C-alpha positions as CSV (number, residue, x, y, z in Angstrom):
1,M,-12.7,5.1,18.8
2,R,-12.2,1.4,17.8
3,V,-9.2,0.3,19.4
4,A,-7.0,-2.9,18.6
5,I,-5.4,-4.5,21.7
6,G,-2.9,-7.2,21.6
7,S,-0.4,-8.8,23.9
8,D,1.8,-11.7,24.4
9,H,1.8,-13.9,27.4
10,A,3.6,-11.1,29.6
11,G,1.2,-8.7,28.8
12,F,-2.0,-10.9,29.1
13,R,-3.2,-9.7,32.1
14,L,-2.4,-5.9,31.5
15,K,-4.2,-6.2,28.1
16,A,-7.4,-7.7,29.9
17,L,-7.3,-4.8,32.2
18,L,-6.9,-2.3,29.8
19,A,-9.7,-3.8,27.5
20,D,-12.3,-3.6,30.1
21,M,-11.1,0.1,30.9
22,L,-11.5,0.9,27.2
23,R,-15.1,-0.7,26.9
24,E,-15.9,1.3,30.1
25,R,-14.9,4.3,28.4
26,G,-17.1,3.4,25.4
27,H,-14.8,2.4,23.0
28,E,-15.0,-0.5,20.4
29,V,-12.3,-3.4,21.4
30,V,-10.7,-5.3,18.7
31,D,-9.0,-7.8,20.8
32,V,-6.4,-9.6,18.6
33,G,-4.9,-11.8,21.5
34,T,-3.2,-13.7,23.0
35,D,-5.9,-15.0,25.0
36,S,-4.0,-16.7,27.8
37,E,-0.8,-16.6,29.7
38,A,0.6,-19.6,27.9
39,A,3.8,-18.6,26.2
40,A,3.0,-16.7,22.8
41,D,5.6,-14.9,20.3
42,Y,4.8,-11.5,20.5
43,P,5.2,-11.0,16.5
44,D,2.3,-13.0,15.6
45,Y,0.1,-10.6,18.0
46,A,1.7,-7.4,16.7
47,E,1.1,-8.1,13.1
48,S,-2.3,-8.9,14.0
49,L,-2.8,-5.2,15.6
50,A,-0.7,-3.4,13.3
51,L,-2.6,-4.9,10.3
52,A,-6.2,-4.3,12.1
53,V,-5.2,-0.6,12.4
54,R,-3.4,-0.2,9.1
55,D,-6.8,-1.9,7.4
56,G,-8.8,0.5,9.0
57,R,-10.5,-2.0,11.4
58,A,-9.4,-0.3,14.3
59,D,-8.7,3.5,14.4
60,R,-5.7,3.1,16.8
61,G,-3.9,0.2,18.5
62,V,-2.3,-0.8,22.0
63,M,0.3,-3.5,22.0
64,I,1.6,-5.1,25.2
65,C,4.9,-7.3,25.7
66,G,7.1,-7.9,28.7
67,S,9.2,-4.7,27.8
68,G,7.5,-3.4,25.2
69,V,10.7,-3.4,22.8
70,G,10.1,-6.5,20.8
71,A,6.6,-5.7,20.0
72,G,7.2,-2.0,19.3
73,V,10.1,-3.4,16.7
74,A,7.4,-5.8,15.3
75,V,4.5,-3.4,14.7
76,N,6.7,-1.0,13.0
77,K,7.5,-3.5,10.2
78,V,3.9,-2.9,8.9
79,S,3.8,-0.6,6.3
80,G,1.7,2.7,7.6
81,I,2.2,2.0,11.5
82,R,3.9,4.5,13.6
83,G,4.3,2.7,16.9
84,A,6.7,3.6,19.8
85,V,7.2,2.2,23.5
86,C,5.9,5.2,25.8
87,H,6.5,4.7,29.4
88,D,5.7,8.6,30.4
89,T,2.6,10.5,29.5
90,Y,4.6,13.1,27.5
91,S,5.9,10.9,24.7
92,A,2.3,9.2,24.8
93,H,0.7,12.5,23.7
94,Q,3.6,14.1,21.7
95,G,4.3,11.1,19.9
96,V,0.7,11.5,18.3
97,E,0.5,15.1,18.2
98,H,3.8,15.4,16.3
99,D,4.7,12.0,14.7
100,D,0.9,10.6,14.0
101,M,1.6,7.7,16.5
102,N,-1.0,5.1,15.6
103,V,0.1,2.3,17.8
104,L,1.1,2.8,21.6
105,V,3.3,0.1,23.0
106,L,3.9,-0.7,26.5
107,G,5.9,-2.8,28.9
108,A,3.8,-4.9,31.1
109,R,7.3,-5.4,33.3
110,I,7.9,-1.9,33.2
111,V,4.6,0.1,34.0
112,G,2.1,-0.5,36.7
113,E,-1.8,-1.0,36.2
114,A,-2.3,2.8,37.2
115,L,0.5,4.2,34.8
116,A,-0.7,2.2,31.7
117,R,-4.2,3.3,31.9
118,E,-3.0,6.8,32.1
119,L,-1.0,6.4,29.1
120,V,-3.6,4.6,27.1
121,E,-6.2,7.7,28.1
122,T,-3.4,10.1,27.0
123,F,-2.7,8.3,23.9
124,L,-6.2,8.0,22.8
125,D,-7.2,11.5,23.5
126,A,-4.5,13.0,21.7
127,E,-4.9,14.3,18.2
128,F,-2.1,14.9,15.3
129,S,-1.5,18.8,15.0
130,H,-1.4,18.6,11.3
131,E,1.2,21.4,11.4
132,E,3.2,21.8,8.0
133,R,6.6,20.9,9.7
134,H,5.2,17.7,11.6
135,R,3.2,16.7,7.8
136,R,6.5,17.2,6.2
137,R,8.1,15.1,8.5
138,I,5.6,12.4,8.5
139,E,5.8,12.4,4.7
140,K,9.7,12.1,4.9
141,V,9.1,8.9,7.1
142,R,6.5,7.7,4.5
143,R,9.1,8.0,1.7
144,L,11.5,5.9,3.9
145,E,9.2,3.3,4.5
146,A,8.3,3.1,0.8
147,R,12.1,2.2,-0.1
148,S,13.4,-1.0,-1.2
149,W,16.5,-1.4,0.9
150,P,18.6,-4.2,-0.1
151,E,20.4,-6.5,2.7
152,K,23.6,-7.1,3.7
C-alpha cells in the first residue's frame, strides 16, 4: 500500500519512526514533510498529505501534529478526505470499516510510540465494509461536502 505520511514539528519524531515501520512492513511511503523539528505550520503539511491521498499518489494517509486536532481539521478541508483523530484501536479500524476513513490523524503529544504503531497497523489493515447503510451514509457526507455554504 502507498501511505502518505506528514507532520508538523511536534510530530516529526513520531513521523520518522512510523515511516520506518511502514517501510519495514513493505509499504511505499510518500513523505510530505516536515523534515525537521524546526517550527512548521500543520496546515501546509496536512494539505500536501490530503492532496496526495485525494489525487491517488497514496492510498491512505497518516498525519501527525501535537494533539491531532489541528491537523484533523485541516485534512478534512480537502474534498474527498475523510480523516479522524484516533487514539484508540477501535476507532482506527471502525473509522475505515464504517466511514471509509482515508486519513488517520495522531497526536504525538497524546499517544506513545507503541500505541501509535498499533494504531497505524490497525488503520491500514482495516477495509471498508461496503454494507448498504455505510455506503448510504458516505454518500450523504459527499453531498454535504459538495454544497456551497455561504459565509456568515
